[in-house]
C-alpha positions as CSV (number, residue, x, y, z in Angstrom):
1,M,-33.4,31.6,-34.7
2,D,-33.9,34.1,-32.0
3,T,-31.5,35.0,-29.3
4,L,-31.7,35.9,-25.6
5,T,-30.6,39.5,-26.1
6,N,-32.6,41.7,-23.6
7,F,-34.3,38.6,-22.2
8,R,-34.0,37.4,-18.6
9,R,-35.4,34.2,-17.2
10,T,-37.3,34.9,-13.9
11,H,-38.6,31.4,-13.1
12,Y,-37.9,27.8,-13.7
13,C,-40.8,25.9,-15.2
14,G,-41.5,23.9,-12.1
15,A,-41.6,26.9,-9.8
16,P,-44.8,28.9,-10.4
17,R,-47.8,28.4,-8.0
18,I,-51.3,29.8,-7.7
19,T,-50.0,32.4,-5.3
20,D,-47.9,33.8,-8.2
21,A,-51.0,34.4,-10.4
22,G,-51.1,37.9,-11.9
23,S,-47.4,38.3,-12.1
24,V,-45.4,38.7,-15.3
25,I,-42.7,35.9,-15.6
26,S,-40.3,34.6,-18.1
27,V,-39.3,30.9,-18.6
28,C,-37.1,28.8,-20.9
29,G,-37.1,25.2,-21.8
30,W,-37.9,22.4,-24.2
31,V,-41.3,21.8,-25.8
32,Q,-42.7,18.6,-24.3
33,R,-45.8,18.7,-26.6
34,R,-48.1,21.0,-28.4
35,R,-51.9,20.8,-28.4
36,D,-53.7,22.8,-31.1
37,L,-57.4,23.1,-30.5
38,G,-58.1,25.5,-33.3
39,G,-58.7,28.8,-31.5
40,L,-56.7,27.6,-28.5
41,L,-53.2,26.3,-28.4
42,F,-51.3,24.9,-25.4
43,V,-47.6,24.1,-25.1
44,D,-46.1,22.0,-22.3
45,L,-42.7,23.6,-21.6
46,R,-40.2,21.4,-19.7
47,D,-36.9,22.2,-17.9
48,R,-35.1,20.3,-15.2
49,T,-37.6,21.4,-12.5
50,G,-40.8,20.4,-14.2
51,I,-43.5,21.4,-16.7
52,L,-45.4,24.6,-17.1
53,Q,-48.4,25.0,-19.5
54,L,-48.1,27.9,-22.0
55,A,-51.4,29.2,-23.3
56,F,-52.2,31.0,-26.6
57,G,-55.8,32.0,-27.3
58,D,-58.2,34.7,-28.5
59,E,-56.2,37.4,-26.7
60,T,-52.9,36.3,-28.4
61,E,-51.6,38.6,-31.2
62,R,-52.1,36.8,-34.5
63,G,-48.5,36.6,-35.5
64,L,-47.5,35.2,-32.1
65,F,-50.3,32.6,-32.4
66,E,-49.1,31.5,-35.8
67,R,-45.5,31.3,-34.5
68,A,-46.6,29.1,-31.7
69,Q,-48.2,26.8,-34.3
70,T,-44.7,26.1,-35.7
71,L,-43.4,24.6,-32.5
72,R,-42.5,21.0,-32.4
73,S,-41.4,18.5,-29.8
74,E,-38.0,19.4,-28.2
75,Y,-37.8,22.9,-29.7
76,V,-35.9,25.2,-27.3
77,I,-37.9,28.3,-26.6
78,A,-38.2,31.3,-24.2
79,A,-41.5,32.8,-23.3
80,T,-42.8,35.8,-21.3
81,G,-46.4,36.3,-20.2
82,V,-48.9,36.7,-17.4
83,L,-49.3,33.8,-15.0
84,R,-53.0,33.0,-14.5
85,E,-55.2,30.4,-12.9
86,R,-56.0,27.5,-15.2
87,S,-59.7,26.8,-16.0
88,S,-58.9,23.1,-16.3
89,K,-56.4,22.1,-13.6
90,N,-53.9,19.3,-13.6
91,A,-53.4,17.7,-10.2
92,D,-50.6,15.4,-11.6
93,I,-48.0,18.2,-11.7
94,P,-47.0,20.9,-9.1
95,T,-47.8,23.7,-11.5
96,G,-51.1,22.3,-12.5
97,D,-53.1,25.2,-11.0
98,V,-51.6,27.8,-13.3
99,E,-50.6,28.6,-16.9
100,L,-48.7,31.3,-18.7
101,A,-50.6,33.5,-21.1
102,V,-47.8,34.2,-23.5
103,T,-47.1,37.7,-24.8
104,E,-43.6,37.1,-26.1
105,L,-42.2,33.9,-27.7
106,R,-38.6,33.3,-28.8
107,I,-37.5,30.2,-30.7
108,L,-33.9,29.6,-29.6
109,A,-33.3,26.2,-31.4
110,Q,-35.2,23.8,-33.5
111,S,-35.1,20.0,-33.1
112,E,-35.3,17.1,-35.5
113,T,-37.8,14.4,-34.5
114,P,-36.1,12.6,-31.6
115,P,-35.3,8.9,-32.0
116,F,-37.7,8.2,-29.1
117,E,-40.3,10.1,-27.2
118,I,-38.9,12.0,-24.2
119,T,-41.3,10.6,-21.6
120,D,-40.9,8.2,-18.8
121,N,-43.3,5.7,-20.3
122,S,-41.8,5.5,-23.8
123,D,-41.0,1.9,-24.8
124,V,-37.4,1.9,-26.2
125,G,-34.4,-0.3,-25.6
126,E,-31.5,0.7,-23.4
127,Q,-29.0,0.5,-26.2
128,L,-30.8,3.3,-28.0
129,R,-31.3,5.3,-24.8
130,L,-27.6,5.3,-24.1
131,K,-26.7,6.1,-27.7
132,Y,-28.7,9.3,-27.2
133,R,-28.1,9.7,-23.5
134,Y,-28.3,13.5,-23.7
135,L,-31.9,13.0,-24.7
136,D,-32.6,10.2,-22.3
137,L,-31.4,12.5,-19.5
138,R,-34.2,14.9,-20.3
139,R,-36.7,12.3,-19.1
140,P,-38.2,13.6,-15.8
141,S,-37.3,10.4,-13.9
142,L,-33.7,10.4,-14.9
143,T,-33.5,14.2,-14.3
144,R,-34.8,13.6,-10.8
145,N,-32.2,10.9,-10.2
146,I,-29.3,13.0,-11.2
147,I,-30.5,15.9,-9.1
148,L,-31.0,13.6,-6.1
149,R,-27.4,12.4,-6.6
150,H,-26.3,16.0,-6.5
151,K,-28.2,16.7,-3.3
152,I,-26.7,13.7,-1.6
153,A,-23.2,14.8,-2.7
154,A,-23.8,18.3,-1.3
155,L,-25.2,16.8,1.9
156,T,-22.2,14.5,2.1
157,R,-19.7,17.4,1.9
158,D,-21.7,19.5,4.4
159,Y,-21.9,16.6,6.9
160,F,-18.2,15.7,6.8
161,Y,-17.0,19.3,6.7
162,G,-19.1,19.8,9.9
163,E,-17.4,16.9,11.5
164,G,-13.9,18.4,10.9
165,F,-12.9,16.5,7.7
166,I,-10.7,18.1,5.1
167,E,-11.3,17.4,1.4
168,I,-8.1,16.3,-0.3
169,E,-7.8,15.4,-4.0
170,T,-5.6,12.4,-4.7
171,P,-4.0,11.6,-8.1
172,M,-5.6,9.9,-11.0
173,L,-2.4,8.7,-12.5
174,I,-0.8,6.4,-9.9
175,K,1.4,3.3,-9.5
176,S,-0.2,0.0,-10.2
177,T,-0.6,-1.9,-6.9
178,P,-2.5,-5.2,-6.2
179,E,-6.1,-4.4,-5.1
180,G,-8.1,-7.4,-6.2
181,A,-9.4,-6.2,-9.6
182,R,-7.5,-5.5,-12.8
183,D,-6.1,-2.0,-13.2
184,Y,-6.9,0.3,-16.1
185,L,-3.4,1.2,-17.4
186,V,-2.2,4.4,-19.0
187,P,1.0,4.3,-21.0
188,S,3.6,7.0,-20.4
189,R,4.9,8.9,-23.5
190,V,7.9,10.3,-21.6
191,H,8.9,7.0,-19.8
192,R,8.4,4.5,-22.6
193,G,7.5,1.0,-21.4
194,N,6.2,2.3,-18.1
195,F,2.5,2.7,-17.2
196,Y,0.4,4.6,-14.8
197,A,-2.7,3.0,-13.3
198,L,-6.1,4.6,-12.8
199,P,-6.9,4.3,-9.0
200,Q,-9.1,1.4,-7.9
201,S,-9.4,3.5,-4.7
202,P,-7.3,6.2,-3.0
203,Q,-6.4,3.7,-0.3
204,L,-2.7,4.3,0.0
205,Y,-2.9,8.1,-0.6
206,K,-5.5,8.5,2.2
207,Q,-3.2,6.6,4.6
208,L,-0.3,8.8,3.6
209,S,-2.5,11.8,4.3
210,M,-2.9,10.5,7.9
211,V,0.9,10.3,8.1
212,A,1.0,13.8,6.8
213,G,-1.0,14.9,9.8
214,F,-4.4,15.9,8.2
215,D,-6.2,13.8,10.8
216,R,-9.5,13.6,9.0
217,Y,-9.7,13.2,5.2
218,I,-12.7,13.1,2.9
219,Q,-13.0,12.9,-0.9
220,L,-15.7,12.1,-3.4
221,A,-13.2,10.0,-5.3
222,R,-13.5,8.7,-8.8
223,C,-12.4,5.0,-8.9
224,F,-11.7,2.6,-11.8
225,R,-11.8,-1.2,-11.9
226,D,-11.5,-3.3,-15.0
227,E,-13.8,-6.1,-14.0
228,D,-17.0,-7.9,-15.2
229,L,-20.0,-5.6,-14.9
230,R,-23.4,-6.2,-13.4
231,A,-26.4,-4.1,-12.3
232,D,-24.6,-2.6,-9.3
233,R,-21.2,-2.2,-10.9
234,Q,-19.6,0.2,-13.4
235,P,-16.0,0.4,-14.6
236,E,-15.8,3.9,-13.2
237,F,-17.6,5.0,-10.1
238,T,-17.6,7.5,-7.2
239,Q,-17.0,6.6,-3.6
240,I,-17.3,8.7,-0.5
241,D,-13.8,8.0,0.8
242,L,-12.7,8.9,4.3
243,E,-9.9,8.2,6.8
244,M,-9.5,9.2,10.4
245,S,-6.5,9.3,12.8
246,F,-6.3,8.5,16.5
247,V,-9.5,6.5,16.3
248,T,-10.8,3.0,17.0
249,Q,-13.3,1.0,15.0
250,E,-16.1,2.5,17.1
251,D,-15.2,6.0,16.2
252,V,-15.3,5.3,12.5
253,I,-18.6,3.5,12.7
254,A,-20.1,6.3,14.8
255,V,-19.2,9.0,12.2
256,V,-20.5,6.9,9.2
257,E,-23.7,6.0,11.1
258,G,-24.3,9.7,11.8
259,Y,-23.9,10.4,8.1
260,I,-26.3,7.6,6.9
261,T,-28.8,8.6,9.6
262,R,-28.8,12.2,8.2
263,V,-29.1,11.1,4.6
264,F,-32.2,9.1,5.4
265,R,-33.7,11.9,7.5
266,E,-33.1,14.7,5.0
267,I,-33.6,12.8,1.7
268,L,-36.4,10.4,2.6
269,D,-37.7,11.8,5.9
270,I,-37.0,8.5,7.6
271,D,-35.6,7.9,11.0
272,I,-33.6,4.7,10.8
273,G,-32.6,4.7,14.4
274,T,-29.5,2.9,15.7
275,I,-28.2,0.5,13.0
276,P,-28.0,-3.0,14.3
277,R,-24.8,-5.1,14.2
278,M,-24.0,-8.7,13.4
279,T,-20.7,-10.6,13.2
280,Y,-19.7,-12.1,9.8
281,R,-20.0,-15.5,11.3
282,D,-23.6,-15.0,12.4
283,A,-24.5,-13.4,9.1
284,M,-23.2,-16.4,7.2
285,E,-24.8,-19.0,9.5
286,R,-28.2,-17.2,9.6
287,Y,-28.5,-15.8,6.1
288,G,-25.7,-17.4,4.0
289,S,-24.4,-14.0,3.0
290,D,-22.0,-11.3,4.4
291,K,-24.5,-8.7,3.1
292,P,-27.9,-10.1,4.1
293,D,-31.2,-8.5,3.1
294,M,-32.9,-8.0,6.5
295,R,-36.3,-6.9,5.0
296,Y,-37.6,-10.4,5.3
297,G,-37.0,-13.5,7.5
298,L,-36.4,-16.9,5.9
299,E,-33.5,-17.5,8.3
300,I,-31.2,-20.5,7.9
301,V,-31.5,-22.9,10.9
302,D,-28.7,-25.3,11.7
303,V,-30.2,-28.8,12.1
304,T,-27.1,-30.9,11.6
305,D,-27.6,-32.6,14.9
306,I,-31.0,-33.8,13.7
307,L,-30.1,-34.5,10.1
308,P,-26.4,-34.7,9.2
309,D,-25.0,-32.0,6.9
310,T,-28.5,-30.3,6.8
311,R,-29.8,-26.8,7.3
312,A,-33.4,-25.7,7.2
313,I,-35.5,-22.7,6.2
314,K,-39.1,-22.3,7.3
315,S,-41.2,-20.6,4.7
316,P,-44.9,-20.1,3.7
317,K,-46.4,-23.1,1.9
318,I,-44.8,-23.7,-1.5
319,P,-46.6,-25.4,-4.4
320,R,-45.0,-28.5,-5.8
321,K,-44.2,-26.8,-9.1
322,T,-42.6,-23.9,-7.4
323,L,-40.6,-26.3,-5.2
324,D,-39.3,-28.0,-8.3
325,K,-38.1,-24.7,-9.8
326,L,-36.4,-23.8,-6.5
327,S,-34.7,-27.2,-6.6
328,D,-33.5,-26.5,-10.1
329,Y,-32.2,-23.1,-9.0
330,S,-30.3,-24.7,-6.2
331,K,-28.6,-27.2,-8.6
332,G,-27.9,-24.3,-10.9
333,V,-25.7,-22.6,-8.3
334,G,-23.9,-25.9,-7.4
335,G,-26.3,-27.2,-4.8
336,R,-28.0,-30.5,-4.4
337,G,-31.6,-29.3,-4.6
338,V,-34.4,-28.8,-2.1
339,V,-36.6,-31.2,-0.2
340,Q,-39.4,-30.7,2.3
341,Y,-39.2,-31.9,5.8
342,T,-42.1,-34.2,5.0
343,A,-39.8,-36.2,2.7
344,Y,-39.9,-39.9,3.1
345,F,-36.4,-40.2,4.6
346,V,-37.4,-38.0,7.6
347,T,-38.7,-40.1,10.5
348,D,-41.6,-38.9,12.7
349,E,-39.1,-38.3,15.5
350,Q,-36.9,-36.2,13.3
351,R,-39.9,-34.3,11.9
352,A,-41.0,-33.4,15.4
353,A,-37.5,-32.3,16.3
354,L,-37.3,-30.1,13.2
355,S,-40.6,-28.5,13.9
356,E,-39.5,-27.6,17.4
357,R,-36.1,-26.3,16.2
358,V,-37.8,-23.9,13.7
359,G,-40.4,-22.7,16.2
360,G,-43.3,-24.8,15.1
361,V,-44.8,-25.4,11.6
362,S,-48.4,-24.5,10.8
363,D,-50.5,-25.9,8.0
364,D,-49.7,-22.8,5.9
365,E,-45.9,-23.3,6.3
366,T,-43.3,-25.7,5.3
367,V,-39.6,-26.4,6.1
368,L,-37.1,-26.7,3.3
369,L,-34.1,-29.0,3.9
370,L,-30.8,-28.2,2.3
371,R,-27.5,-29.9,2.2
372,D,-25.4,-27.2,0.5
373,T,-22.8,-24.7,1.5
374,L,-24.0,-21.6,3.4
375,L,-23.2,-19.5,0.4
376,Q,-25.4,-21.6,-1.9
377,I,-28.2,-21.6,0.7
378,G,-27.9,-17.8,1.0
379,Q,-28.4,-17.5,-2.8
380,L,-31.4,-19.8,-2.6
381,R,-32.8,-17.7,0.3
382,V,-32.8,-14.6,-2.0
383,E,-34.4,-16.5,-4.8
384,L,-37.1,-18.0,-2.5
385,A,-37.9,-14.5,-1.3
386,K,-38.3,-13.2,-4.8
387,T,-40.4,-16.3,-5.7
388,L,-42.7,-15.8,-2.7
389,G,-43.0,-12.0,-3.3
390,V,-42.1,-11.3,0.3
391,I,-39.5,-8.5,-0.3
392,P,-41.2,-5.2,0.7
393,T,-40.6,-2.0,-1.2
394,G,-39.9,1.3,0.4
395,V,-38.4,-0.4,3.4
396,Y,-34.7,0.2,4.4
397,K,-32.8,-2.1,6.8
398,P,-29.2,-1.1,7.1
399,L,-26.9,-3.5,9.1
400,W,-23.3,-3.4,10.2
401,I,-21.2,-6.6,9.6
402,L,-18.2,-6.9,11.9
403,E,-15.4,-9.3,12.7
404,F,-14.6,-10.5,9.1
405,P,-12.1,-13.3,8.8
406,Y,-8.6,-11.8,8.2
407,F,-7.6,-14.7,5.9
408,E,-9.5,-16.6,3.3
409,L,-8.4,-19.9,1.9
410,D,-8.0,-20.3,-1.8
411,E,-9.4,-23.8,-2.4
412,E,-7.5,-24.3,-5.7
413,T,-4.0,-23.2,-4.5
414,G,-4.4,-24.0,-0.8
415,E,-2.9,-20.6,0.0
416,W,-4.3,-18.1,2.5
417,N,-5.0,-14.6,1.2
418,A,-6.2,-11.4,2.9
419,M,-10.0,-11.1,2.7
420,H,-9.8,-7.3,2.6
421,H,-6.2,-6.0,2.0
422,P,-2.9,-6.6,3.7
423,F,-3.0,-3.3,5.6
424,T,-6.1,-4.3,7.6
425,A,-5.4,-4.8,11.3
426,P,-6.3,-8.1,13.0
427,L,-8.2,-8.0,16.3
428,D,-5.8,-7.8,19.2
429,E,-7.1,-11.0,20.7
430,C,-6.4,-12.8,17.5
431,L,-2.7,-12.0,17.1
432,Q,-1.8,-15.2,19.0
433,Y,-3.3,-17.3,16.2
434,L,-1.5,-15.7,13.2
435,E,1.0,-18.4,12.8
436,T,-0.9,-21.3,14.4
437,D,-4.5,-21.1,13.2
438,K,-5.2,-18.6,10.4
439,G,-8.9,-19.6,10.3
440,K,-9.4,-18.2,13.8
441,V,-8.0,-14.7,13.0
442,R,-10.6,-12.0,12.7
443,A,-10.0,-8.5,11.3
444,Q,-10.8,-5.0,12.5
445,A,-12.9,-4.8,9.4
446,Y,-16.5,-3.6,9.0
447,D,-19.1,-3.3,6.2
448,L,-22.3,-1.4,6.1
449,V,-25.0,-3.2,4.1
450,L,-28.4,-2.1,3.0
451,N,-31.2,-4.4,1.7
452,G,-28.7,-7.0,0.4
453,I,-26.2,-4.6,-1.1
454,E,-22.8,-3.7,0.3
455,L,-22.8,0.1,0.7
456,S,-19.5,0.6,2.5
457,S,-16.4,-1.3,3.5
458,G,-13.6,-0.2,5.9
459,S,-11.1,-1.2,8.5
460,I,-8.6,-0.1,11.1
461,R,-5.1,-0.1,9.4
462,V,-1.8,-1.7,10.4
463,T,0.7,1.0,11.4
464,D,3.2,-1.2,13.4
465,P,6.1,-2.1,10.9
466,A,6.9,-5.3,12.8
467,L,3.2,-6.5,12.6
468,Q,3.0,-5.5,9.0
469,S,6.1,-7.5,8.1
470,R,4.7,-10.5,10.0
471,L,1.5,-10.3,8.0
472,F,3.3,-9.9,4.7
473,T,5.2,-13.1,5.5
474,L,2.0,-15.0,6.3
475,L,0.5,-13.8,3.0
476,G,3.5,-15.0,1.0
477,I,4.6,-11.4,0.2
478,S,8.4,-11.3,0.3
479,E,10.2,-8.3,1.7
480,E,11.5,-7.5,-1.8
481,D,7.9,-7.6,-3.2
482,A,6.5,-5.6,-0.4
483,Q,9.1,-2.9,-0.9
484,R,8.5,-2.9,-4.7
485,K,4.7,-2.7,-4.4
486,F,4.2,-0.6,-1.2
487,G,7.7,0.7,-0.4
488,F,6.6,4.4,-0.3
489,L,3.9,3.6,2.3
490,L,6.2,1.4,4.4
491,D,8.9,4.1,4.3
492,A,6.3,6.7,5.4
493,F,5.4,4.5,8.4
494,R,8.9,4.8,9.7
495,Y,8.4,8.5,10.4
496,G,5.6,8.4,12.9
497,A,2.4,7.0,11.6
498,P,-0.7,7.7,13.8
499,P,-3.2,4.9,14.4
500,H,-5.9,5.3,11.8
501,G,-8.8,3.7,10.0
502,G,-11.5,4.6,7.5
503,M,-14.2,3.5,5.1
504,A,-15.4,4.0,1.5
505,L,-19.1,4.3,0.8
506,G,-20.4,3.8,-2.8
507,L,-22.2,7.0,-3.7
508,D,-23.8,5.5,-6.8
509,R,-25.0,2.4,-4.9
510,L,-26.4,4.6,-2.1
511,V,-28.5,6.7,-4.5
512,M,-29.5,3.5,-6.3
513,Q,-30.8,2.0,-3.1
514,L,-32.6,5.2,-2.0
515,I,-34.7,5.5,-5.2
516,G,-35.2,1.7,-5.6
517,A,-33.4,1.7,-9.0
518,E,-32.7,-1.6,-10.7
519,S,-29.3,-0.5,-12.1
520,L,-26.5,1.9,-11.4
521,R,-27.1,3.2,-15.0
522,D,-30.3,4.9,-13.6
523,V,-28.2,7.1,-11.3
524,V,-25.1,7.8,-13.3
525,A,-25.3,10.5,-15.9
526,Y,-23.1,8.8,-18.6
527,P,-22.8,5.1,-17.8
528,K,-21.3,2.2,-19.6
529,L,-23.2,-0.9,-20.9
530,A,-22.5,-4.4,-19.5
531,N,-19.7,-4.8,-22.1
532,A,-18.0,-1.6,-20.8
533,T,-18.8,0.4,-24.0
534,E,-20.4,3.8,-24.2
535,P,-22.6,4.0,-27.3
536,M,-23.0,7.7,-27.2
537,V,-19.4,8.7,-27.8
538,G,-18.3,5.3,-29.2
539,S,-15.7,4.4,-26.5
540,P,-13.5,2.5,-26.3
541,D,-12.1,3.2,-29.8
542,T,-9.0,2.7,-31.9
543,V,-6.4,5.5,-32.1
544,D,-4.2,6.4,-35.1
545,A,-0.8,4.9,-35.6
546,K,1.0,8.2,-34.8
547,Q,-0.4,8.3,-31.3
548,L,0.7,4.7,-30.7
549,A,4.1,5.4,-32.1
550,E,4.6,8.3,-29.7
551,L,3.9,5.8,-26.9
552,G,6.1,3.0,-28.3
553,I,3.1,0.7,-28.5
554,T,2.0,-1.7,-31.2
555,A,-1.7,-2.6,-31.2
556,I,-2.6,-6.3,-31.8
557,N,-6.1,-6.7,-33.2
558,S,-7.7,-9.9,-32.1
């Protein structure tokens, strides 16, 4: 194999243009493909920026031509030559007007035949792609995704630094505290029987940073949650974590909205304008979701005064067979099914009232009647939109959701739990209901949603020890439990805690939404499968008995 001694790369493969023709340049990369036309030989050379055609022909020295004939897919090479205009141009790539007439070729590494073709249109299963993720990442689409993620991360830091935020790293090995999902635990060798937890979020540390006086904190924080996975969830993820002192809810929203506006402007060249707002209650009643997709209508209309326990959705005309499928879907999520307002049990008077309530019904429209919970109807609304094909692509509709309930009732236990976390502050006007009517208490909590996905969640925090103690009591957290779980934070609040609040935006979810990806695995370099395994390195895996003995742990194989 050759080396790079006395060789210097001058250009990335995707950089040369027709204005560079006539110059001598040097490039490095991987062989995408080789085309041998007898007296002419072409090699598509690929790096992370794109593809450049290398040309070998009549003017090429014989030994160099023969060496080029040995090149195979995914060989790593370096080449020097004269950039010239192509006789047969390729409008599909940015470098399609030029090619490199090679005068020097170095083969830096050979490659076995890859397990799949390194192209965007290769038909291969995800399991195999993830087993050879380092090859999968060479595909142009994935390369672009990872580079875009990098650009957004850089933009994020630039924006928040410009707003006076200080980046502070918080620990990875922390104390296990209740945060909703299961913790990943790390046993301590020194303190046998004790465990660290990997952070589900830096929530408590960022609040302590406010007590410490840093005023504005930002971190691209790695977070870990041991929970069931889906397309928009990974066991480890990155969130844009921020906290601000001496602020109200409006201050936090303004800073985050400024950030999101800049992301859309610089990444997609889109002006999203002022982001609209909606209360949690309105979102649930109109869309059956606290993260409604605003790209299409199909709003839920309350018609309980016309038909008891009934809500309606006006939609384009639906064929009978499709209506049956939607009804089956409704039952599959625990609902009662779907009927049309033309059903036999609807009187002419009720039908007229329904038509007026939904703004009129044309011959090309119908009204679906539903007797389910708002959450079930919200799920059906999404399925209806997919079935009708009315969800537009390339459209972005961000929305603020405000005034979340502070408490939510556990139907099984009858207990009231905090919808967000126990350090969220209630709205001032709701303090009077804390002991008398928990269902009326709304929180100073706010979410940013985009096209049906929650991007960000945040709140103003409780810093009054008396109010915090009151909330703990209402949530069934004893003083002893509170001290054991959160004592370090409660102690800190005794030494002058400024009013503060913050948010956490999912970086991976944001990138996923911007590029229209189906899964977080398309924007994370080394993701896990749905069963939380990583085929490439074979994790999780067993460890030897000596390692377990050092930790005082005995493994039980199921």
